[in-house]
C-alpha positions as CSV (number, residue, x, y, z in Angstrom):
1,M,14.3,12.6,1.3
2,T,16.2,9.6,0.6
3,P,14.4,6.4,1.0
4,A,15.9,4.0,3.7
5,G,18.9,1.9,2.2
6,K,19.4,4.3,-0.7
7,T,21.8,6.9,1.1
8,T,25.3,7.1,-0.3
9,A,28.3,8.5,1.4
10,P,30.3,11.4,-0.2
11,T,33.8,11.1,-1.5
12,S,36.3,12.9,0.6
13,R,39.8,14.5,-0.1
14,S,42.8,12.5,0.5
15,L,45.0,12.6,3.6
16,P,48.4,11.3,4.2
17,P,48.8,7.8,5.9
18,S,49.9,9.3,9.3
19,L,48.3,12.3,10.8
20,L,50.1,14.7,13.5
21,M,47.0,16.0,15.3
22,Q,46.3,18.7,18.1
23,I,43.1,18.7,20.1
24,R,42.0,22.4,20.5
25,E,39.1,24.3,21.8
26,M,37.0,26.1,19.2
27,E,34.1,28.6,19.2
28,P,31.9,28.1,15.9
29,G,29.5,30.8,17.3
30,T,32.0,33.5,17.2
31,D,34.3,32.4,14.2
32,E,32.4,32.0,10.9
33,A,35.5,30.6,9.2
34,V,35.7,27.8,11.8
35,A,31.7,27.2,11.6
36,R,32.0,26.7,8.0
37,A,34.8,24.3,8.2
38,L,33.0,22.5,10.8
39,L,29.7,22.4,9.1
40,R,31.7,20.6,6.0
41,V,33.0,18.0,8.3
42,Q,29.9,17.6,10.0
43,R,27.7,17.1,6.8
44,A,30.2,14.4,5.4
45,A,30.3,12.6,8.7
46,Y,26.5,12.4,9.1
47,A,26.2,11.4,5.4
48,V,28.3,8.4,6.2
49,E,26.2,7.5,9.2
50,A,23.2,7.9,7.1
51,A,24.6,5.5,4.7
52,L,25.4,3.0,7.4
53,I,22.1,3.0,9.1
54,G,20.0,3.4,5.8
55,D,18.2,6.6,6.9
56,D,19.0,10.2,6.2
57,R,16.7,11.6,8.7
58,I,19.5,12.7,11.1
59,P,18.7,16.3,12.3
60,T,22.4,17.4,12.3
61,L,22.8,16.2,8.7
62,R,20.4,19.0,7.6
63,E,21.6,21.8,10.2
64,T,22.3,25.2,8.8
65,L,25.3,27.4,9.5
66,D,23.2,29.5,11.5
67,Q,21.9,26.8,13.7
68,L,25.2,25.3,14.1
69,R,26.8,28.6,15.3
70,A,23.7,29.0,17.5
71,A,23.9,25.7,19.2
72,P,24.7,26.1,23.0
73,L,27.6,23.6,22.9
74,R,31.2,23.4,23.9
75,W,33.5,22.1,21.4
76,L,36.8,20.5,20.7
77,A,38.6,20.1,17.4
78,A,40.9,17.8,16.1
79,V,43.3,19.7,13.9
80,A,45.8,17.7,11.6
81,D,49.0,19.4,10.4
82,D,48.4,18.5,7.0
83,A,50.6,20.0,4.0
84,A,48.5,19.6,0.9
85,T,49.8,16.9,-1.5
86,E,49.5,17.0,-5.2
87,D,46.4,14.9,-5.1
88,E,44.7,16.9,-2.5
89,A,45.5,20.1,-4.6
90,T,43.6,18.4,-7.6
91,D,40.9,17.8,-5.2
92,H,40.6,21.3,-4.0
93,V,40.1,22.2,-7.8
94,A,37.3,19.6,-8.1
95,T,35.3,20.4,-5.0
96,G,35.9,24.2,-4.9
97,H,37.7,23.8,-1.5
98,T,40.5,26.4,-1.1
99,A,43.6,26.7,1.1
100,A,41.8,29.5,2.9
101,D,39.2,27.0,4.0
102,D,41.9,24.9,5.7
103,A,43.5,28.0,7.3
104,G,40.2,28.9,8.9
105,A,39.4,25.4,10.0
106,G,42.3,25.2,12.5
107,G,41.6,28.8,13.8
108,S,44.6,31.0,14.7
109,G,46.7,27.8,15.0
110,G,46.2,26.8,11.5
111,G,46.0,23.3,10.3
112,R,43.0,21.3,8.7
113,L,40.1,20.3,10.8
114,V,39.5,16.4,10.6
115,G,37.0,15.9,13.5
116,A,35.2,17.6,16.4
117,V,33.1,16.8,19.4
118,A,30.6,18.9,21.1
119,W,28.8,18.4,24.5
120,T,26.7,20.0,27.2
121,E,27.4,19.6,30.9
122,D,26.5,20.2,34.4
123,A,27.6,19.5,37.8
124,T,26.9,15.6,37.6
125,T,26.7,14.9,33.8
126,V,28.4,15.4,30.5
127,D,26.0,14.6,27.6
128,I,28.0,14.3,24.2
129,D,25.9,16.0,21.7
130,R,27.8,14.9,18.6
131,L,31.1,13.4,17.4
132,V,32.0,14.0,13.7
133,V,35.0,12.9,11.8
134,D,36.1,13.7,8.4
135,P,35.5,10.5,6.2
136,A,39.1,10.8,4.8
137,A,40.4,10.6,8.3
138,H,38.5,7.5,9.4
139,R,40.5,4.7,11.1
140,R,43.2,7.3,12.2
141,G,42.2,7.3,15.8
142,V,40.5,10.8,15.5
143,G,37.2,9.9,17.1
144,R,38.9,7.9,20.0
145,M,41.2,10.9,20.8
146,L,38.3,13.3,21.0
147,V,36.2,10.9,23.1
148,G,39.1,10.5,25.3
149,E,39.7,14.0,25.9
150,V,36.0,14.6,26.8
151,L,36.2,11.8,29.2
152,T,39.2,13.3,30.8
153,R,37.5,16.6,31.2
154,A,34.4,15.1,32.8
155,G,36.5,14.0,35.6
156,G,34.1,12.1,38.1
157,R,31.0,12.9,36.3
158,T,28.6,10.6,34.5
159,V,29.0,10.8,30.5
160,V,26.2,9.9,28.1
161,V,25.8,9.7,24.6
162,A,23.7,8.3,21.7
163,T,24.2,7.0,18.3
164,G,22.5,5.2,15.5
165,R,21.4,1.7,16.5
166,A,22.9,0.4,13.3
167,N,26.1,2.4,13.4
168,R,28.6,-0.5,14.3
169,P,31.7,1.7,14.1
170,A,30.4,4.3,16.6
171,R,29.0,1.7,18.9
172,A,32.2,-0.2,18.9
173,L,34.2,3.0,19.8
174,Y,31.9,3.8,22.7
175,E,31.7,0.3,24.0
176,S,35.5,0.0,24.0
177,S,35.7,3.4,25.9
178,G,33.8,2.0,28.8
179,F,30.4,3.0,27.8
180,V,27.4,0.6,28.5
181,V,24.1,0.4,26.9
182,L,21.2,2.1,28.6
183,G,18.6,1.1,25.9
184,D,17.2,1.8,22.5
185,A,15.0,4.8,21.5
186,E,13.0,5.8,18.4
187,P,13.0,9.5,18.3
188,V,11.4,9.5,14.8
189,P,9.4,6.6,13.5
190,G,11.9,3.9,12.0
191,L,14.9,5.9,13.1
192,W,16.5,4.0,16.0
193,I,19.3,5.1,18.2
194,T,21.0,3.5,21.0
195,R,21.7,5.4,24.3
196,Y,24.9,4.8,26.4
197,T,26.4,5.8,29.7
198,R,29.6,5.9,31.2
199,P,29.3,6.3,35.0
200,G,31.7,8.1,37.0
201,P,34.5,6.3,38.9
202,E,32.5,6.3,42.2
203,E,29.6,5.0,40.5
204,R,31.7,2.3,38.7
205,A,33.5,1.5,42.2
206,A,29.9,1.1,43.7
207,A,28.7,-1.2,41.2
208,T,31.9,-3.4,41.4
209,R,31.4,-3.8,45.1
210,S,27.6,-4.7,44.9
211,A,28.2,-7.2,42.0
């Protein structure tokens, strides 16, 4: 296990300056090619978070392919229409990544997986379990687009999420999307997370009236 403050983020393959993205449902539990592409993005994304918070004891960072496929989650993928550039082709050779990997990532529609969000839900609450973005696609609006789609699907339900307390980019994303802090928790000694909630419209209206 890497000591706190010693985690380093991996180098990611290049992407063009602008991305044309689609949001699609995906089912890693039934499609191994999709699951493998998702696992690559997930590990790269959580390696970045581990570097930000100085702690690599993030359970999803060490999740296996079988564990990911068995997770009882609903998934959305952000898929980029990304024609390989000369630099990216070189990167494929260096990393062992192949064009077939990209084909599998986008499912039957093709394209390259650049982010994903997963959640559980019931009649009253949507619980965002994880949000992962390919480090090469950071600052392209991928995470915001995925969170926005979950909020749209949530309708009038409350949405909750948690992230590393020291993960300032993720916290800024959630706070700018209307989430408010519920409090901090320490699921593992020394590993702190911040929990957020975004009440449904009726709850927000009631809070405004009582303010």
